[in-house]
C-alpha angles and dihedrals in degrees: 000000000000090000089055091051091050091050091048092045091048092050091047091050090048093050092045091054092043090049090053090052091053091041092054090060089047091049091052090052091048091050091050091049091050091051090050092047091050091050091050090047091051090051091049092050093050090046090050091050090053090047091049091050090050090049092052091049092047091050091050090052090050092051092049092048091051091050090049092051092049092052092047090050093055115097119197136163096197109103095213092051091046090052091050091051091048090050092049090047092053091050092050093048090049090053090048090054090051091052093047 
């Protein structure tokens, strides 16, 4: 019975060490995959940041264009009001040029 236990224990020890040998290769592969995944994630984050920045800039352009259209749609005969609208229109167009 003891001989059987020794044989079983020896075979278990053998398979444990063999498994570790196979696992070490698997671990190396897993480490490489994690490094690749982290690099891809970093690229995705930077790409998302660029996309978010573009979205913010696009939204700012939309807002300025809407303000510009509203000013152009206003009709007034009062010279002071007309001067204020022209001034606001010039400021908006200057901001649009900066965003472009």
